[in-house]
MARPA-731280 format. One record per residue: x, z, y of N, C-alpha, C, O in turn; residue number from 1. Coordinates in nm, 3 decimals. Each point is the difference from the previous one (the first is absolute). Example, Ala and Ser with C-alpha at 12.3 -4.5 7.8 and 13.67 -1.06 7.14 Angstrom:
<pts>
PT      n.x      n.z      n.y     ca.x     ca.z     ca.y      c.x      c.z      c.y      o.x      o.z      o.y   nr
PT    1.319    0.780   -0.569   -0.089    0.000    0.119    0.090    0.000    0.120    0.104    0.066   -0.002    1
PT   -0.139   -0.138    0.107    0.082    0.006    0.119   -0.077    0.073    0.109    0.051    0.017    0.111    2
</pts>
This chain:
<pts>
PT      n.x      n.z      n.y     ca.x     ca.z     ca.y      c.x      c.z      c.y      o.x      o.z      o.y   nr
PT   10.010   10.851   12.994   -0.039   -0.119    0.112    0.126   -0.085    0.035    0.095    0.060    0.049    1
PT   -0.089   -0.154   -0.063    0.115   -0.080    0.080    0.003    0.003    0.143   -0.101   -0.042    0.057    2
PT    0.217    0.093    0.028    0.014    0.016    0.101   -0.016   -0.121    0.052    0.043   -0.082   -0.081    3
PT   -0.102    0.007    0.218   -0.041   -0.114    0.048    0.136   -0.008    0.060    0.075    0.098   -0.001    4
PT   -0.032   -0.257    0.073    0.081   -0.013    0.063   -0.028    0.032    0.165    0.092    0.021    0.078    5
PT   -0.233   -0.023   -0.038   -0.032    0.068    0.097    0.064    0.088    0.055    0.056    0.000    0.109    6
PT   -0.068    0.110   -0.219    0.020    0.131    0.002    0.145    0.011    0.038    0.035    0.061    0.101    7
PT    0.038   -0.113   -0.174    0.129    0.005    0.014    0.088   -0.056    0.102    0.112    0.048    0.017    8
PT   -0.159   -0.156    0.060    0.071   -0.062    0.079   -0.066   -0.034    0.110    0.053    0.039    0.104    9
PT   -0.175   -0.111   -0.092   -0.056   -0.060    0.138   -0.064    0.103    0.083   -0.007   -0.011    0.123   10
PT   -0.043    0.118   -0.195   -0.080    0.078    0.077   -0.142   -0.032    0.027   -0.042   -0.110   -0.035   11
PT   -0.035    0.192    0.090   -0.145   -0.030   -0.013   -0.032    0.002    0.186    0.063    0.069    0.081   12
PT   -0.165   -0.154   -0.052   -0.025    0.013    0.130   -0.125    0.026    0.043   -0.029    0.020    0.118   13
PT   -0.058   -0.019   -0.223   -0.123    0.057    0.014   -0.048    0.081   -0.123   -0.061    0.104    0.024   14
PT    0.076   -0.131   -0.122   -0.026    0.100   -0.125    0.076    0.134    0.001    0.121   -0.006    0.021   15
PT   -0.184    0.134   -0.042    0.088    0.116   -0.058    0.060   -0.027   -0.145   -0.048   -0.088   -0.070   16
PT    0.140    0.155    0.035    0.075   -0.001   -0.101   -0.122    0.009   -0.147    0.007   -0.072   -0.100   17
PT   -0.087    0.156    0.120   -0.077   -0.031   -0.104   -0.119   -0.095   -0.017   -0.056   -0.052   -0.095   18
PT    0.042    0.052    0.212   -0.083   -0.147    0.003    0.053   -0.103   -0.069   -0.042   -0.046   -0.106   19
PT    0.147    0.006    0.178    0.107   -0.114   -0.042   -0.004    0.011   -0.187   -0.032   -0.089   -0.079   20
PT    0.068    0.205    0.054    0.002    0.011   -0.193   -0.139   -0.028   -0.034   -0.015   -0.092   -0.081   21
PT   -0.088    0.148    0.123   -0.134   -0.044   -0.075   -0.019   -0.195    0.021   -0.011   -0.078   -0.094   22
PT    0.013    0.046    0.216    0.006   -0.152    0.023    0.052   -0.049   -0.118   -0.045   -0.073   -0.089   23
PT    0.173    0.144    0.112    0.098   -0.104   -0.094   -0.029   -0.033   -0.133    0.017   -0.106   -0.061   24
PT   -0.074    0.244    0.015   -0.069    0.011   -0.151   -0.125   -0.107   -0.043   -0.029   -0.067   -0.099   25
PT   -0.028    0.093    0.235   -0.150   -0.090    0.002    0.043   -0.172   -0.013   -0.059   -0.079   -0.073   26
PT    0.159    0.050    0.150    0.029   -0.158    0.008    0.056   -0.049   -0.141   -0.024   -0.100   -0.067   27
PT    0.126    0.231    0.042    0.051   -0.033   -0.154   -0.095   -0.039   -0.131    0.018   -0.077   -0.094   28
PT   -0.111    0.155    0.125   -0.100   -0.051   -0.087   -0.096   -0.096    0.021   -0.069   -0.042   -0.093   29
PT    0.056   -0.001    0.224   -0.066   -0.119   -0.004    0.087   -0.139   -0.021   -0.065   -0.100   -0.027   30
PT    0.197    0.089    0.036    0.086   -0.101   -0.045    0.109    0.068   -0.062    0.112    0.005    0.052   31
PT   -0.137    0.041   -0.149    0.083    0.080   -0.101    0.167   -0.085   -0.013    0.008   -0.123    0.001   32
PT    0.080    0.188   -0.011    0.133   -0.066   -0.054    0.110    0.081   -0.016   -0.009    0.123    0.001   33
PT    0.136   -0.196   -0.018    0.110    0.092   -0.032    0.135   -0.073    0.051    0.001   -0.105    0.064   34
PT    0.099    0.170   -0.099    0.126   -0.047    0.047    0.031   -0.171   -0.029    0.056   -0.076    0.079   35
PT   -0.108    0.044   -0.209    0.022   -0.163   -0.069   -0.108   -0.060    0.022    0.006   -0.118   -0.032   36
PT   -0.159    0.172    0.098   -0.085   -0.078    0.008   -0.074    0.058    0.138   -0.109    0.053   -0.018   37
PT    0.165   -0.058    0.168   -0.026    0.065    0.113   -0.164   -0.007   -0.007   -0.060   -0.089   -0.060   38
PT   -0.009    0.206    0.137   -0.133    0.001    0.049   -0.027    0.065    0.136    0.090    0.023    0.081   39
PT   -0.174   -0.004   -0.069   -0.023    0.071    0.149    0.087    0.077    0.081    0.035   -0.010    0.118   40
PT    0.000    0.119   -0.242    0.116    0.109    0.050    0.124   -0.037    0.028    0.067    0.044    0.093   41
PT   -0.023   -0.151   -0.196    0.138   -0.056    0.044    0.016   -0.078    0.074    0.112   -0.037    0.033   42
PT   -0.230   -0.014    0.018    0.002   -0.106    0.122    0.001    0.054    0.167    0.007   -0.063    0.106   43
PT   -0.016    0.192   -0.134   -0.016    0.114    0.116   -0.098   -0.023    0.068    0.015   -0.006    0.122   44
PT   -0.177   -0.019   -0.195   -0.071   -0.011    0.047   -0.083    0.128    0.123   -0.083   -0.021    0.089   45
PT    0.125    0.103   -0.119   -0.053    0.139    0.069    0.090   -0.015    0.136   -0.060    0.034    0.102   46
PT    0.180   -0.077   -0.087    0.066   -0.015    0.102   -0.066   -0.122    0.095   -0.016   -0.005    0.122   47
PT   -0.015   -0.086   -0.223   -0.096   -0.072    0.081   -0.113    0.062    0.099   -0.002   -0.010    0.123   48
PT   -0.069    0.059   -0.185   -0.149    0.077    0.036    0.054    0.077    0.080   -0.037   -0.016    0.117   49
PT    0.138    0.122   -0.144    0.050    0.083    0.128    0.018   -0.074    0.130   -0.052    0.044    0.103   50
PT    0.120   -0.148   -0.104    0.025   -0.067    0.105   -0.120   -0.004    0.086   -0.017    0.049    0.111   51
PT   -0.074   -0.127   -0.197   -0.103   -0.077    0.062   -0.085    0.101    0.056   -0.072   -0.036    0.093   52
PT    0.064    0.204   -0.148   -0.094    0.069    0.072    0.069    0.048    0.109   -0.064    0.035    0.099   53
PT    0.182   -0.028   -0.100    0.076    0.009    0.114   -0.019   -0.080    0.127    0.035    0.023    0.116   54
PT   -0.094   -0.115   -0.167   -0.015   -0.129    0.128   -0.144   -0.062    0.010   -0.099    0.043    0.059   55
PT    0.120   -0.165   -0.140   -0.150   -0.079    0.014   -0.122    0.055   -0.073   -0.120   -0.012    0.025   56
PT    0.198    0.087   -0.138   -0.157    0.058   -0.070   -0.020    0.192    0.031   -0.039    0.085   -0.080   57
PT    0.080   -0.070    0.216   -0.014    0.109    0.020   -0.142    0.029    0.003   -0.024    0.113   -0.042   58
PT   -0.103   -0.196    0.088   -0.135    0.043   -0.024   -0.038    0.066   -0.141   -0.091    0.084   -0.002   59
PT    0.161   -0.121   -0.120   -0.029    0.039   -0.123    0.103    0.134   -0.030   -0.004    0.037   -0.118   60
PT    0.097    0.043    0.209    0.059    0.062   -0.014   -0.079    0.159   -0.055    0.054    0.075   -0.082   61
PT   -0.165   -0.053    0.136   -0.063    0.132   -0.023   -0.076   -0.041   -0.160    0.003    0.083   -0.091   62
PT   -0.060   -0.200    0.074   -0.006   -0.053   -0.121    0.045    0.062   -0.129   -0.058    0.065   -0.086   63
PT    0.211   -0.117    0.105    0.075    0.031   -0.079    0.036    0.102   -0.013    0.048    0.020   -0.111   64
PT   -0.048    0.085    0.197    0.066    0.150    0.015   -0.106    0.072   -0.089    0.036    0.086   -0.080   65
PT   -0.199   -0.130    0.097   -0.093    0.105   -0.059   -0.015   -0.086   -0.128   -0.036    0.077   -0.089   66
PT    0.047   -0.196    0.043   -0.022   -0.069   -0.137    0.126    0.048   -0.075   -0.026    0.018   -0.119   67
PT    0.128    0.003    0.145    0.109    0.063   -0.087   -0.014    0.145    0.005    0.053    0.053   -0.098   68
PT   -0.104    0.025    0.176   -0.032    0.143   -0.002   -0.107    0.023   -0.147    0.018    0.076   -0.096   69
PT   -0.129   -0.171    0.123   -0.123    0.008   -0.085    0.082   -0.037   -0.152   -0.012    0.068   -0.101   70
PT    0.069   -0.152    0.109    0.073   -0.041   -0.119    0.062    0.084   -0.081   -0.014    0.004   -0.123   71
PT    0.108    0.087    0.212    0.094    0.100   -0.042   -0.100    0.119   -0.056    0.011    0.064   -0.105   72
PT   -0.097   -0.057    0.191   -0.122    0.120   -0.058   -0.034   -0.010   -0.079    0.013    0.096   -0.076   73
PT   -0.094   -0.239    0.018   -0.065   -0.012   -0.106    0.111    0.007   -0.104   -0.014    0.087   -0.087   74
PT    0.133   -0.173    0.083    0.104    0.059   -0.118    0.021    0.122   -0.059    0.013    0.019   -0.121   75
PT   -0.008    0.104    0.249    0.041    0.149   -0.043   -0.122    0.029   -0.024    0.011    0.099   -0.072   76
PT   -0.137   -0.122    0.088   -0.130    0.043   -0.056   -0.002   -0.058   -0.157   -0.052    0.069   -0.087   77
PT    0.103   -0.183    0.060   -0.035   -0.058   -0.124    0.101    0.041   -0.120   -0.017    0.018   -0.120   78
PT    0.115   -0.012    0.196    0.148    0.020   -0.086    0.061    0.096    0.017    0.046    0.052   -0.102   79
PT   -0.014    0.027    0.259    0.027    0.078    0.026    0.161    0.006    0.043    0.080    0.093    0.009   80
PT   -0.072   -0.244    0.014    0.125   -0.046    0.072   -0.020   -0.087    0.080   -0.091   -0.080   -0.021   81
PT    0.177    0.070    0.145   -0.032   -0.126    0.089    0.016   -0.142   -0.062    0.067   -0.012   -0.102   82
PT   -0.119   -0.085    0.154    0.012   -0.107   -0.034    0.103   -0.069   -0.059   -0.006   -0.048   -0.113   83
PT    0.124    0.040    0.206    0.115   -0.044   -0.049    0.059    0.044   -0.131    0.079   -0.067   -0.067   84
PT   -0.122    0.177    0.040    0.067    0.095   -0.126   -0.067   -0.024   -0.133    0.049    0.044   -0.103   85
PT   -0.158   -0.111    0.105   -0.091   -0.032   -0.103    0.079   -0.105   -0.096    0.102   -0.064    0.027   86
PT   -0.180    0.066   -0.149    0.063   -0.135   -0.113   -0.065   -0.141    0.105   -0.062    0.004    0.106   87
PT    0.104   -0.110   -0.179   -0.039   -0.108    0.056   -0.136   -0.033   -0.035   -0.072   -0.062    0.078   88
PT    0.028    0.109   -0.210   -0.142    0.036   -0.065   -0.094    0.026    0.110   -0.081   -0.078    0.049   89
PT    0.106    0.202   -0.018   -0.077    0.094    0.096    0.007   -0.047    0.140   -0.098    0.009    0.074   90
PT    0.204   -0.054   -0.038   -0.019   -0.100    0.145   -0.089   -0.076   -0.033   -0.110    0.049    0.029   91
PT    0.103   -0.171   -0.086   -0.095   -0.107   -0.046   -0.131    0.039   -0.021   -0.097   -0.072    0.028   92
PT    0.089    0.202   -0.083   -0.161    0.043    0.010   -0.045    0.055    0.121   -0.119    0.021    0.024   93
PT    0.237    0.010    0.076   -0.038    0.022    0.131   -0.055   -0.132    0.062   -0.109    0.005    0.058   94
PT    0.172   -0.118   -0.065    0.002   -0.114    0.088   -0.097   -0.042   -0.035   -0.067   -0.043    0.094   95
PT    0.001    0.027   -0.236   -0.117   -0.001   -0.063   -0.127    0.057    0.066   -0.096   -0.070    0.032   96
PT    0.106    0.218   -0.012   -0.112    0.042    0.057   -0.011   -0.019    0.149   -0.107    0.034    0.052   97
PT    0.220   -0.093    0.036    0.029   -0.012    0.134   -0.111   -0.150    0.013   -0.093   -0.011    0.080   98
PT    0.136   -0.085   -0.177   -0.021   -0.122   -0.004   -0.158   -0.010   -0.003   -0.055   -0.091    0.062   99
PT   -0.030    0.200   -0.146   -0.104    0.003   -0.044   -0.069    0.093    0.081   -0.109    0.045   -0.034  100
PT    0.181   -0.006    0.165   -0.102    0.116    0.094   -0.040    0.132   -0.059   -0.109    0.057    0.006  101
PT    0.220   -0.021   -0.065   -0.029    0.152   -0.112    0.092    0.096    0.046    0.029    0.089   -0.079  102
PT    0.025   -0.088    0.194    0.102    0.117    0.053   -0.048    0.059    0.080   -0.016   -0.055    0.108  103
PT   -0.022    0.181   -0.125   -0.058    0.094    0.053    0.069    0.022    0.170    0.120   -0.022    0.019  104
PT   -0.201    0.061    0.080    0.034    0.014    0.116    0.014   -0.115    0.128    0.012    0.014    0.122  105
PT   -0.019   -0.123   -0.203   -0.022   -0.143    0.094   -0.162   -0.029    0.015   -0.094    0.015   -0.078  106
PT    0.104   -0.066    0.225   -0.159   -0.003    0.036   -0.049   -0.141   -0.020    0.060   -0.103    0.033  107
PT   -0.179    0.113   -0.093   -0.052   -0.165   -0.040    0.069   -0.013   -0.077    0.039    0.078   -0.086  108
PT    0.003   -0.242    0.122    0.077   -0.084   -0.106    0.181   -0.008    0.063    0.078   -0.095    0.007  109
PT   -0.063    0.228    0.028    0.143   -0.003    0.050    0.114   -0.003   -0.108    0.113   -0.043    0.021  110
PT   -0.153    0.091   -0.128    0.105    0.013   -0.099    0.052   -0.131   -0.050    0.119   -0.023   -0.018  111
PT   -0.238   -0.078   -0.007   -0.003   -0.133   -0.036    0.087   -0.067    0.107    0.103   -0.062   -0.025  112
PT   -0.161    0.084    0.154    0.075   -0.046    0.147    0.165    0.022   -0.040    0.090   -0.081   -0.024  113
PT   -0.093    0.191    0.027    0.171    0.042    0.018    0.060   -0.063   -0.110    0.095   -0.075    0.018  114
PT   -0.147    0.100   -0.150    0.062   -0.128   -0.104    0.019   -0.128    0.059    0.108   -0.058    0.004  115
PT   -0.221    0.013    0.043    0.019   -0.142    0.040    0.145   -0.033    0.104    0.093   -0.076   -0.029  116
PT   -0.105    0.147    0.142    0.081    0.004    0.083    0.140    0.031   -0.036    0.091   -0.052    0.064  117
PT   -0.063    0.141   -0.175    0.138    0.032   -0.041    0.040   -0.122   -0.092    0.119   -0.010   -0.031  118
PT   -0.193   -0.066   -0.007    0.026   -0.104   -0.120    0.015   -0.117    0.074    0.075   -0.089   -0.038  119
PT   -0.141    0.082    0.141    0.045   -0.143    0.097    0.129    0.027    0.076    0.073   -0.094    0.031  120
PT   -0.047    0.207   -0.003    0.140    0.039    0.069    0.110   -0.024   -0.086    0.108   -0.046    0.034  121
PT   -0.144    0.081   -0.150    0.114    0.012   -0.095    0.025   -0.162   -0.036    0.119   -0.032    0.008  122
PT   -0.191   -0.052   -0.037   -0.005   -0.124    0.010    0.095   -0.101    0.098    0.078   -0.088   -0.034  123
PT   -0.107    0.127    0.140    0.045    0.013    0.153    0.141    0.021   -0.038    0.074   -0.098   -0.003  124
PT   -0.019    0.244   -0.033    0.103    0.020    0.021    0.068   -0.074   -0.111    0.112   -0.040    0.030  125
PT   -0.157    0.010   -0.162    0.087   -0.073   -0.084    0.043   -0.149    0.012    0.087   -0.061   -0.063  126
PT   -0.189    0.008    0.184    0.023   -0.154   -0.003    0.047   -0.012    0.171    0.019   -0.115    0.041  127
PT   -0.005    0.196    0.028    0.061   -0.040    0.137    0.120   -0.009    0.017    0.071    0.043   -0.091  128
PT   -0.020   -0.090    0.185    0.162   -0.033    0.016    0.063    0.116    0.022   -0.029    0.071    0.096  129
PT    0.146   -0.032   -0.206    0.072    0.108    0.013    0.036    0.072    0.159    0.039    0.115    0.021  130
PT   -0.061   -0.207    0.065    0.023    0.077    0.139   -0.090    0.097    0.047    0.028    0.077    0.092  131
PT   -0.170   -0.077   -0.174   -0.086    0.120    0.034    0.018    0.092   -0.080   -0.088    0.085    0.019  132
PT    0.184   -0.043   -0.133    0.034    0.094   -0.043   -0.066    0.013   -0.147    0.027    0.098   -0.069  133
PT   -0.106   -0.190    0.028   -0.029   -0.008   -0.135    0.034   -0.154   -0.073    0.053   -0.082    0.075  134
PT   -0.079    0.041   -0.213    0.096   -0.113   -0.057    0.142    0.026    0.004    0.077   -0.093    0.024  135
PT   -0.027    0.233   -0.050    0.117   -0.023   -0.004    0.087   -0.098   -0.104   -0.042   -0.010   -0.115  136
PT    0.136   -0.046    0.148    0.080   -0.096   -0.098   -0.072   -0.124   -0.030    0.036   -0.083   -0.083  137
PT   -0.162    0.077    0.173   -0.093   -0.128   -0.048   -0.075    0.033   -0.120   -0.076   -0.086   -0.044  138
PT    0.086    0.190   -0.013   -0.079    0.026   -0.152   -0.149   -0.016   -0.017   -0.057   -0.005   -0.109  139
PT   -0.007   -0.005    0.248   -0.153   -0.057   -0.013    0.024   -0.155    0.013   -0.084   -0.053   -0.073  140
PT    0.145   -0.023    0.121   -0.010   -0.127    0.005    0.038   -0.041   -0.112   -0.058   -0.083   -0.069  141
PT    0.188    0.156    0.035    0.048   -0.074   -0.163   -0.111    0.033   -0.115    0.006   -0.063   -0.105  142
PT   -0.121    0.174    0.129   -0.096    0.006   -0.096   -0.093   -0.097   -0.006   -0.064   -0.015   -0.104  143
PT    0.041   -0.067    0.217   -0.104   -0.082    0.040    0.049   -0.151   -0.034   -0.073   -0.087   -0.049  144
PT    0.228    0.071    0.089    0.043   -0.129   -0.039    0.039   -0.082    0.140    0.048   -0.114    0.000  145
PT   -0.082    0.207    0.142    0.029   -0.024    0.122    0.144   -0.010    0.031    0.072    0.088   -0.047  146
PT   -0.013   -0.191    0.126    0.145   -0.019    0.015    0.005    0.061    0.166    0.086   -0.052    0.072  147
PT   -0.159    0.139   -0.021    0.000    0.055    0.130   -0.003   -0.081    0.102   -0.059   -0.108   -0.006  148
PT    0.129    0.152    0.123   -0.005   -0.102    0.139    0.102   -0.070   -0.016    0.111    0.049    0.019  149
PT   -0.127   -0.179   -0.058    0.096   -0.116   -0.024   -0.017   -0.072    0.165   -0.094    0.016    0.077  150
PT    0.210   -0.094   -0.058    0.009   -0.044    0.118   -0.078   -0.128    0.003   -0.051   -0.039    0.105  151
PT    0.039   -0.032   -0.226   -0.057   -0.127   -0.034    0.008   -0.033   -0.147    0.078    0.063   -0.071  152
PT   -0.157   -0.158    0.020   -0.012   -0.027   -0.152    0.016   -0.171   -0.006   -0.057   -0.075    0.080  153
PT    0.140    0.035   -0.184    0.013   -0.130   -0.010   -0.177   -0.092   -0.057   -0.101    0.062   -0.034  154
PT    0.112   -0.183    0.038   -0.118   -0.063   -0.016   -0.072    0.042   -0.131   -0.121    0.015   -0.019  155
PT    0.255    0.003   -0.094   -0.048    0.041   -0.156   -0.057    0.119    0.005   -0.100    0.028   -0.067  156
PT    0.167    0.066    0.160   -0.053    0.146   -0.019   -0.099    0.010    0.025   -0.070    0.079   -0.064  157
PT    0.008   -0.166    0.184   -0.149    0.000    0.035   -0.120   -0.045   -0.067   -0.120    0.002    0.030  158
PT    0.186   -0.042   -0.130   -0.132   -0.050   -0.104   -0.053    0.091   -0.048    0.057    0.108   -0.014  159
PT   -0.206   -0.136   -0.029   -0.063    0.103   -0.066    0.042    0.027   -0.127    0.001   -0.086   -0.087  160
PT    0.047    0.237    0.063    0.007    0.023   -0.132    0.153    0.005   -0.014    0.044    0.027   -0.112  161
PT    0.067   -0.054    0.240    0.108   -0.002   -0.059    0.052    0.123    0.009   -0.045    0.075    0.087  162
PT    0.162   -0.023   -0.184    0.051    0.130   -0.033    0.104    0.026    0.101    0.107   -0.061    0.006  163
PT   -0.152    0.172    0.087    0.105    0.046    0.105    0.032    0.140   -0.084    0.045    0.079    0.083  164
PT   -0.049   -0.035   -0.176    0.072    0.118   -0.053    0.179    0.014   -0.046    0.073    0.092   -0.038  165
PT   -0.059   -0.228    0.067    0.148   -0.010   -0.019    0.080   -0.009    0.183    0.120    0.000    0.026  166
PT   -0.225   -0.006    0.063    0.055   -0.023    0.132    0.049    0.134    0.036   -0.059    0.098   -0.044  167
PT    0.150   -0.085    0.112    0.058    0.111    0.040   -0.064    0.090    0.076   -0.042   -0.048    0.106  168
PT    0.024    0.147   -0.121   -0.095    0.080    0.097    0.026    0.021    0.152    0.113    0.035    0.035  169
PT   -0.203   -0.052    0.052    0.072    0.037    0.145   -0.115    0.072    0.089   -0.121   -0.021   -0.010  170
PT    0.180    0.103    0.090   -0.066    0.103    0.055   -0.013   -0.069    0.179    0.049   -0.098    0.055  171
PT   -0.128    0.191   -0.016    0.017   -0.023    0.194    0.154    0.033    0.044    0.050   -0.065    0.092  172
PT    0.022    0.162   -0.154    0.110    0.017    0.020    0.087   -0.087   -0.024    0.083   -0.020    0.089  173
PT   -0.075   -0.057   -0.212    0.079   -0.133   -0.065   -0.014   -0.078    0.100    0.099   -0.060    0.041  174
PT   -0.229    0.042    0.024   -0.020   -0.107    0.066    0.064   -0.006    0.148    0.058   -0.097    0.048  175
PT   -0.083    0.226    0.019    0.073    0.049    0.080    0.171   -0.007    0.027    0.049   -0.002    0.113  176
PT    0.032    0.000   -0.245    0.097    0.008   -0.020    0.063   -0.151    0.001    0.111   -0.037    0.039  177
PT   -0.227   -0.043   -0.098    0.040   -0.140   -0.029   -0.014   -0.072    0.142    0.078   -0.092    0.026  178
PT   -0.158    0.124    0.052   -0.028   -0.064    0.165    0.129    0.016    0.053    0.039   -0.072    0.092  179
PT    0.031    0.160   -0.142    0.166    0.002    0.092    0.073   -0.084   -0.072    0.052   -0.096    0.057  180
PT   -0.031    0.119   -0.215    0.085   -0.066   -0.055   -0.019   -0.164   -0.008    0.099   -0.072   -0.013  181
PT   -0.234    0.018    0.023   -0.009   -0.109   -0.035   -0.092   -0.036    0.090   -0.105   -0.040   -0.049  182
PT    0.114    0.041    0.183   -0.103   -0.049    0.097   -0.050   -0.116   -0.009   -0.117   -0.019    0.035  183
PT    0.225   -0.120   -0.104   -0.051   -0.129   -0.018   -0.141    0.034   -0.075   -0.098   -0.055    0.050  184
PT    0.076    0.136   -0.157   -0.082   -0.027   -0.064   -0.142    0.020    0.059   -0.099   -0.022   -0.069  185
PT    0.091    0.064    0.195   -0.113    0.063    0.078   -0.013   -0.070    0.114   -0.113   -0.026    0.040  186
PT    0.216   -0.012    0.025   -0.020   -0.050    0.133    0.043   -0.161    0.001   -0.063   -0.060    0.087  187
PT    0.134   -0.005   -0.145    0.019   -0.126   -0.006   -0.124   -0.086    0.015   -0.110    0.048   -0.029  188
PT    0.124   -0.186    0.077   -0.136   -0.057    0.022    0.043   -0.159   -0.054    0.105   -0.043    0.048  189
PT   -0.170   -0.034   -0.132    0.001   -0.178   -0.036   -0.057   -0.046    0.092   -0.081    0.061    0.070  190
PT    0.123   -0.200   -0.055   -0.079   -0.082    0.088    0.040    0.030    0.153    0.085    0.079    0.041  191
PT   -0.176   -0.169    0.036    0.025    0.024    0.148   -0.095    0.039    0.062   -0.111   -0.037   -0.036  192
PT    0.124    0.119    0.141   -0.117    0.056    0.036    0.048    0.019    0.178    0.105    0.047    0.044  193
PT   -0.226   -0.103    0.033   -0.020   -0.007    0.142    0.014    0.137    0.059   -0.081    0.082   -0.043  194
PT    0.176   -0.035    0.143   -0.044    0.112    0.069   -0.092   -0.040    0.126   -0.004   -0.097    0.076  195
PT   -0.068    0.216   -0.090   -0.063   -0.023    0.144    0.033   -0.013    0.132    0.082    0.084    0.036  196
PT   -0.120   -0.164    0.055    0.036    0.005    0.127   -0.013    0.156    0.066   -0.029    0.094   -0.074  197
PT    0.052   -0.075    0.214   -0.031    0.109    0.046   -0.143   -0.025    0.080   -0.055    0.101    0.044  198
PT    0.018   -0.176   -0.031   -0.144   -0.031    0.036   -0.090    0.070   -0.120   -0.086    0.087    0.009  199
PT    0.134   -0.154   -0.121   -0.081    0.031   -0.125    0.007    0.163   -0.035   -0.068    0.037   -0.096  200
PT    0.140    0.052    0.162    0.017    0.147   -0.068   -0.081    0.083    0.106    0.025   -0.006    0.120  201
PT   -0.129    0.087   -0.176   -0.084    0.060    0.124    0.102    0.123    0.038    0.090    0.055   -0.064  202
PT   -0.141   -0.037    0.196    0.088    0.121    0.061   -0.061    0.156   -0.054   -0.120    0.024   -0.010  203
PT    0.209    0.053   -0.014   -0.024    0.141    0.006   -0.123    0.012    0.085   -0.005   -0.074    0.099  204
PT   -0.093    0.153   -0.121   -0.114    0.069    0.098    0.069    0.071    0.112    0.105    0.047   -0.045  205
PT   -0.118   -0.022    0.162    0.058    0.118    0.071   -0.102    0.131   -0.024   -0.111    0.004   -0.055  206
PT    0.190    0.099    0.116   -0.081    0.091    0.012   -0.132   -0.011    0.052   -0.106    0.014   -0.061  207
PT    0.127   -0.043    0.197   -0.168   -0.039    0.090   -0.067   -0.073   -0.089   -0.113    0.040   -0.027  208
PT    0.149   -0.127   -0.022   -0.115   -0.110   -0.065   -0.054    0.091   -0.101   -0.121    0.020    0.010  209
PT    0.193    0.052   -0.123   -0.040    0.076   -0.121   -0.105    0.106    0.051   -0.090    0.033   -0.077  210
PT    0.098    0.029    0.222   -0.096    0.095    0.040   -0.084   -0.050    0.035   -0.112    0.040   -0.034  211
PT    0.132   -0.184    0.142   -0.152   -0.008    0.021   -0.055   -0.102   -0.132   -0.122   -0.010   -0.007  212
PT    0.174   -0.038   -0.060   -0.090   -0.049   -0.129   -0.071    0.132   -0.069   -0.104   -0.010   -0.064  213
PT    0.167    0.122    0.082   -0.082    0.105   -0.106   -0.120    0.049    0.091   -0.108    0.023   -0.055  214
PT    0.121   -0.005    0.188   -0.095    0.047    0.081   -0.105   -0.107    0.019   -0.105    0.036    0.054  215
PT    0.119   -0.176   -0.094   -0.097   -0.109    0.023   -0.069    0.029   -0.117   -0.122    0.018    0.007  216
PT    0.205   -0.008   -0.156   -0.103    0.060   -0.092   -0.068    0.124   -0.052   -0.056    0.039   -0.102  217
PT    0.093    0.008    0.233   -0.106    0.145   -0.005    0.098    0.135   -0.057   -0.037    0.114   -0.026  218
PT    0.158   -0.167    0.020    0.109    0.129   -0.071   -0.006    0.117    0.093    0.065    0.101   -0.025  219
</pts>
């Protein structure tokens, strides 16, 4: 198995090492790729999911732990090895069993539900801004011809069917740098604008008024 960049450098915030390896192998079969044609593994999808599980996706943490454990148990039962060590063909057969709800140990439709959850989070990690851990080097955006977090588009670029694949890729980090280097792109205004008078600007509410308002509303 190819070691993931997650294991080598960034560390894991939620997943244990063996869970990370199993999940890495899963996402690598959902969106396969290699160095010349990157997929979910090369995009760092596991880093995205791991960070999400350590934060806003914490409610799904137990479902991931149990689901990954059952996938590995099924792989050992059928093939005598953990999922990450299997051939791509055998891994694909297990993914098919998950999708058809045919992996033992899951309750009800939970096997298919687990596959659907991992599939959805894989797509998220492939297409998110790199700031969230996935889509490294914008590989997911390049895959669909999306130029990223642009600060603006010309009239021609906003026409339906315009080819944006040659537009330089930009991330949120690039936009942050651009606001420092070229503030004129974001903060300049054309035309004349009338500034409001002091009488037109509402005053900030006082603490007393805020408390009185809340009490009058039953808070």
